[in-house]
Each structure stands twice: as C-alpha cells, then as structure tokens.
N, C-alpha and C positions, 0 to 999 in steps of 0.2 A: 368343635372337636371332630376329628375325622375318625369315625368308628372303625375304620380299617386298621388303625394303630393300636387297638385294644381288643382283648378277648371280651366276649359278651356272654351274658346269661339272660334267659327269659324268666321273669318272675310272674307268678300268678298272684295278683293283688286281692285284697279282701273283697272287692266287688266283682270278683271272677273275671276281671280283664287281665290281659297279658301286657307286660311292659318289658321291652328289651332294654338292658342296661349294660354299660361298659364297666368292666372291673377296673376300678381305679387303683386299689391297693389292698393287700391282705397284710394285717399288721397286728402286733401284740398290744394288749392293754391289760394290766392286772395279771390274772392267771389264765386268761383266755386269748384266743385269736379272733380277730374281727375282719370283716370285709366291708369295703366302701364301694357302693355301686352308684353310677351316674346314669339316670334315665336318659335315653336317646331320643325320645319323642314325647309329645303330650305336654300337659300343663307343668308337670314336675320338671321336665327338661327345660321348658321356657323360663322357669324360675330358678334354674341352676340348683335344684335340690339334690342332695346326696342321701342315699339310703344306707344306713349302717345296720349290720347284722352280726350276731355271734357266728363264728365260722368253725366248723369241725369237719373231720373226715371220718366216715363210718368204717365198719369192719370190712366192707367191700371196696374200700378206697374211693368212695363216692362223697362229694362235698355235701354238707348239710348246713343250711342256714337256719338260725333260730332267732326269734325276736328278742330284743333287749327289753327286759321286763320292768326294770326299776329306773327311776329318775337318777339315782345315784350311779348306777352302772352306765347309763347313757352319758352322764356328765364325764365320767372317766374316759369312756370311749371317744367322745367328742373332743376332749382335750388331746388325747393321743392321736386322733386323726389330724387335728390342727398341726401337731408336731410333724406328722408324716408329710403333710402338704408343704411345710417349710423345708423338710429334707428333700422332697421332690423338686422344689424350686431351686434349691442349692445345687442338686445334681444336674438339672438342666443348664444352669449357668456355667457349671464346671465343664459340661460337655461342649457348650458353645465356645468356651475359651480354647478347648483342645482342638476344635475344628477350625479355628482361625489361623 
C-alpha cells in the first residue's frame, strides 16, 4: 500500500509507542460509526492487521476513537467491515472498467 494514497493518523498504543496508520474507511455498524486503521509499519503492518475503533466527533469537531469493549460489538463491527471491504473491491473493479 502506498501511504500517500491515504490519510493517516498516529495512534498511541497501550505500550506508549506510536503507530502511524492509514485510514481505510469510516463506516456505520449498528447505532455507531467505526473506523478501520491499517498500521503502516512494524509487526502489525507485516501481519496485515487492521485496527477497528468506535469513531465519534466531539463538540469541537475533533475525531475521537474509542475502544470496542465487548466481543458482541466487535463481531458486529468486524462483519460490517468485511462488507465494506467487499464494497471497496467492487468500487475498484468498477473504476477500472471505466478507465478502460
């Protein structure tokens, strides 16, 4: 992945290290919005891990990321993200056809 094609954010991880991540998608699931982040370096990037967080915008129009607290919520978000990936793949195929 070329990180110049994506907006990025820097996360502070639990071990107080920073991790630069590409914003893959902001998407709805259930009653909330979520964000999928793809680490651009380190072991998580090497393993193609994706970080999922609950996404909100506060009163100052600043983004806020919250951890997903339950397995049930994570399952809902994970399924919704899989559907988003399918939609992204379809969009890419459609764009390729238009460019031919």
